[in-house]
C-alpha positions as CSV (number, residue, x, y, z in Angstrom):
1,M,128.4,84.7,110.1
2,K,128.2,88.3,109.1
3,E,127.2,88.7,105.4
4,R,129.8,90.4,103.3
5,S,129.1,93.9,101.9
6,S,129.6,92.7,98.3
7,D,127.0,89.9,98.8
8,I,124.5,92.5,100.3
9,I,125.1,94.8,97.3
10,A,124.7,91.9,94.8
11,G,121.5,91.0,96.5
12,K,120.1,94.5,96.2
13,L,121.0,94.7,92.6
14,I,119.3,91.3,91.9
15,Q,116.2,92.6,93.6
16,S,116.2,95.7,91.4
17,I,116.6,93.5,88.3
18,I,113.8,91.1,89.4
19,G,111.6,94.0,90.3
20,G,112.1,95.6,86.9
21,H,113.7,98.7,88.2
22,I,116.7,97.9,86.1
23,K,115.6,96.6,82.7
24,F,117.0,93.8,80.5
25,H,119.9,95.0,78.2
26,E,120.3,98.3,80.1
27,P,123.7,99.3,81.4
28,L,124.3,99.3,85.2
29,P,125.5,102.5,86.8
30,S,129.3,102.8,86.7
31,E,131.4,101.4,89.5
32,R,132.0,104.9,90.8
33,E,128.3,105.6,90.9
34,L,127.5,102.3,92.6
35,A,130.3,102.9,95.2
36,T,128.8,106.3,96.0
37,R,125.2,104.9,96.2
38,F,126.2,102.1,98.5
39,Q,128.9,104.0,100.4
40,V,131.6,101.4,99.9
41,G,134.9,101.3,98.0
42,R,135.1,100.3,94.3
43,P,136.8,97.0,95.1
44,T,133.7,95.9,97.0
45,I,131.5,97.0,94.0
46,R,133.8,95.1,91.7
47,E,133.5,92.0,93.8
48,A,129.7,92.3,93.8
49,L,129.6,92.7,90.0
50,Q,131.9,89.7,89.5
51,R,129.4,87.6,91.5
52,L,126.5,88.9,89.3
53,E,128.4,88.1,86.2
54,R,129.3,84.6,87.4
55,D,125.6,83.9,88.3
56,G,124.3,85.1,84.9
57,W,122.8,88.4,85.8
58,I,125.1,90.7,83.9
59,T,127.6,90.8,81.1
60,G,130.8,92.7,81.8
61,R,132.3,95.1,79.2
62,K,135.9,96.3,79.4
63,G,136.0,100.0,80.2
64,M,132.2,100.3,80.2
65,P,129.4,99.6,82.7
66,A,128.1,96.0,82.7
67,V,124.8,95.3,80.9
68,V,121.9,93.5,82.5
69,N,121.1,90.1,81.0
70,D,117.7,88.7,80.1
71,Y,118.2,86.2,82.9
72,W,115.6,83.8,81.5
73,K,117.6,83.4,78.4
74,Q,121.2,84.2,79.5
75,G,121.2,83.0,83.1
76,N,122.3,79.7,84.6
77,L,121.4,77.4,87.5
78,M,122.7,79.9,90.0
79,T,120.4,82.6,88.5
80,I,117.4,80.5,89.5
81,V,118.8,79.9,93.0
82,N,119.4,83.7,93.4
83,I,115.8,84.4,92.3
84,L,114.4,82.1,94.8
85,E,116.7,83.3,97.6
86,H,115.2,86.8,97.1
87,Q,111.5,85.7,97.2
88,E,109.9,85.7,100.6
89,E,107.0,83.6,99.2
90,V,107.5,80.7,96.7
91,P,106.0,82.1,93.4
92,D,103.2,79.9,92.0
93,E,104.8,80.1,88.6
94,F,108.0,78.6,89.9
95,I,106.2,75.6,91.4
96,H,104.7,75.1,87.9
97,Y,108.2,75.3,86.3
98,M,109.7,72.9,88.9
99,L,106.9,70.4,88.5
100,E,107.5,70.4,84.7
101,L,111.2,69.9,85.3
102,R,110.5,66.9,87.6
103,I,108.6,65.2,84.7
104,S,112.0,65.0,82.8
105,L,114.4,64.4,85.7
106,T,112.7,62.2,88.3
107,P,111.9,59.1,86.2
108,T,115.5,59.1,85.0
109,Y,117.3,59.1,88.3
110,F,114.8,56.8,89.8
111,R,115.3,54.3,86.9
112,D,119.1,54.5,87.3
113,A,118.9,54.1,91.1
114,L,116.5,51.1,90.8
115,H,118.8,49.5,88.2
116,H,121.9,49.8,90.4
117,Q,120.6,49.9,94.0
118,R,117.0,48.5,94.1
119,L,117.2,47.2,97.7
120,K,118.5,50.5,98.9
121,V,115.7,52.4,97.1
122,L,113.3,50.1,98.9
123,S,114.7,51.0,102.3
124,L,114.0,54.6,101.7
125,F,110.2,53.8,101.9
126,V,110.5,52.5,105.5
127,P,109.4,55.9,107.0
128,L,106.3,55.8,104.9
129,E,104.6,53.6,107.6
130,E,104.9,56.5,110.1
131,L,104.0,59.4,107.7
132,Q,101.7,61.9,109.2
133,D,98.9,63.4,107.2
134,D,100.1,67.0,107.1
135,A,101.9,69.2,104.6
136,R,105.2,69.4,106.5
137,S,105.5,65.7,107.0
138,Y,104.8,65.0,103.3
139,A,107.1,67.7,102.2
140,D,110.0,66.4,104.3
141,F,109.4,62.8,103.3
142,D,109.1,63.5,99.6
143,W,112.1,65.8,99.4
144,Q,114.3,63.4,101.3
145,L,113.1,60.5,99.1
146,Q,114.0,62.5,95.9
147,K,117.4,63.4,97.2
148,N,118.3,60.0,98.5
149,V,117.2,58.3,95.3
150,A,119.2,60.8,93.3
151,K,122.2,60.0,95.5
152,L,121.8,56.3,94.6
153,S,122.0,57.1,90.9
154,P,125.4,56.7,89.4
155,N,125.2,60.2,87.8
156,P,126.1,62.7,90.6
157,V,124.8,65.7,88.6
158,Y,121.2,64.8,89.6
159,L,121.9,65.3,93.3
160,L,123.9,68.5,92.6
161,I,120.8,69.9,90.8
162,L,118.5,69.0,93.7
163,N,120.9,70.3,96.3
164,S,120.8,73.7,94.5
165,F,117.1,73.9,95.3
166,N,117.2,72.6,98.9
167,D,115.5,75.5,100.6
168,F,113.1,76.3,97.7
169,C,111.9,72.7,97.2
170,G,111.1,72.3,100.8
171,R,108.9,75.4,100.8
172,M,107.5,74.4,97.4
173,A,106.6,71.0,98.6
174,E,104.9,72.2,101.7
175,K,102.8,74.6,99.6
176,Y,101.9,71.8,97.2
177,F,101.1,69.3,100.0
178,S,98.9,71.8,101.9
179,D,96.1,70.4,99.7
180,P,94.7,67.1,101.2
181,D,93.9,65.8,97.7
182,H,97.5,66.2,96.7
183,R,98.6,64.2,99.8
184,M,96.0,61.5,99.0
185,A,97.2,61.2,95.4
186,T,100.8,61.1,96.5
187,R,100.2,58.4,99.1
188,D,98.4,56.2,96.6
189,Y,101.4,56.8,94.2
190,Y,103.9,55.8,97.0
191,N,102.0,52.5,97.6
192,K,101.8,51.6,94.0
193,L,105.4,52.4,93.3
194,L,106.5,50.4,96.3
195,D,104.5,47.4,95.1
196,F,106.1,47.6,91.6
197,I,109.6,47.8,93.1
198,L,108.9,44.9,95.4
199,K,107.8,42.8,92.4
200,G,110.8,43.9,90.4
201,D,108.7,45.4,87.7
202,M,111.0,48.3,86.8
203,E,109.2,49.1,83.6
204,K,105.9,49.7,85.3
205,A,107.7,51.6,88.1
206,E,109.3,54.0,85.7
207,Y,106.0,54.5,83.8
208,L,104.2,55.2,87.1
209,I,106.8,57.7,88.2
210,K,106.5,59.7,84.9
211,E,102.7,59.5,85.1
212,M,102.7,60.8,88.6
213,M,105.0,63.7,87.8
214,G,102.4,64.7,85.1
215,T,99.6,64.2,87.6
216,S,101.3,66.5,90.1
217,L,101.5,69.2,87.5
218,R,97.9,68.7,86.5
219,L,96.7,68.9,90.1
220,W,98.7,72.1,90.6
221,K,97.2,73.7,87.5
222,Q,93.7,72.8,88.8
223,K,94.5,74.4,92.1
224,M,95.8,77.6,90.4
225,N,92.7,77.7,88.2
226,G,90.4,77.4,91.2
227,G,89.6,73.7,90.6
228,D,89.1,74.0,86.9
229,G,91.0,71.3,85.1
230,G,91.4,73.5,82.0
C-alpha cells in the first residue's frame, strides 16, 4: 500500500524534531511555508499536523503556527512508537527504558494470568523444549510468551501496550539475547518459573518474575558498561 503524502511529511517532521533540527517549544513553519517546502497542498499539511498533534509532537494554536512539544514530558504512547519507527537501529537507551518498564508491568500481568488461567499459562512453555540457543529463537519465544500471558490477563490494556511495541520489542529482544550469558540466565529463569507454576506456588513465581526483570536490567547495564557492574 502506497504511503500517504501526509504520513510521509509527518515522518519527516518527526525526524527533524528527534534530530534536534526543530527545537522544543519552537514554532513550526506556517502551513503555507510547509506546503511550499513539501510541494503539496495545505490540506495535506493540515492532515500531517493533525497527526503530529494527536501523537503528542506538537500543540496547535488557532491562527498561529503549532509549537513543538518536549515529547518526553508532553508526549503519549504513540510518541514512543513514532520515535522507534524512525530509528533504523534500536537505541541502547530505549532498551534500558523498556527493561525498566518491564519491572513494573510484567509481574502484574503474569500474576493476573496465573490467578485466572494457570493451566493455559503452563501450556505456553511447551515450545521451551525445542528452543534453539540463538538470539532470534530466544527473542521470538520470549516476546510471544509475554504477549500470550498478557492476553490471558483479564486486563486488556496490558496486551494493547505490548502490541504498540511489536516491531521494536522484537528487535530489542534480539539485541538483548545476542549475549550468550543473557540467554543462559533467561533459560534458568524459565525453568525455575515453570517449576513454581507446576507446584502452584504463585507467590514465589511472582517474586521470581520481578527479580528476573531486575536481573535483565542489571545484565544490560553491565553490557553497556563493558562488563562493569557499576
